N, C-alpha and C positions, 0 to 999 in steps of 0.2 A: 428370230427364227428358232432359237433354242426354247422359246416359250410357245412354239407352235403358231406363231404369227406369220402370215404370208408376207414375203419380203420382195420388194421391187427395188432394184438399183438403177438409178438414172445416171447415165454417162453421156450427157448431151455435149460435153466438151471432147468426147472421143479420146479419153485418156487410155481406154482399152486395158484397164487393169485386170489382171488375170487372177487376183487374189481370191475371188469367190467362184471361180469356174469349176472347182471340184464339187460344189454344192448343187444338188439336183433340184432343190425346192426353191431356189432363188431365180427370179425373173430379172433379166438384165435388158435394159432398153437404151439403145444408142441413138435412136432417131426420134426427134420430137414429133414427126408426122405419124408415127405408129404408137406413140405413147398411150393414147386413150384406148386403142384396140388391145394392146398388151396388158394394160391395167385391168380392163374389163375381163379379159381371159383369166388373169391371175385371181381376181376376186371370185369368179365363178368356178374355177377349177379346184378340185379336191387334191391336196398335196399329201403325199406320204413323207413325213419328216423323218422316219426311222433311220434311213441310210445316213442322212446328214447328222442326226443326233449321235449316231455311232461314230461318224467321222470326227465330230467335234467333242467327243467324250462327255456327253450330257451328264452321265452319272458322276463324273468328277467335278463338274461345274455346280450341279445342284446336289451336293452331298451333305448339306447342313453345316458345313464348316466355313462359310463365307466370312463370318465375324472373326474367326480365328486367323484367317488369312489376312484380313485387314489389320488386325492388331499386330501380327507379325511384320507386315509391311511397314506400319508406322514405327514400330520399334527399330526396325533396320535403318530407318531414315534419321533417327535421332542419335 
């Protein structure tokens, strides 16, 4: 979703996790019987990712410093 890819979460086991509920561009499907219908809607619908990008701090994720963060992580593990 941070890359502007439409996201569908399948919760057929009805775990009802709330972790993604604050995101407006994510489609959550709990029922196998409506899966195809919701997937078609998600594919055809135009999403505005801006609110979710702001919530997830896209500018901090895609800031060009990913390699530095990985190096720092690896150094902290050794």
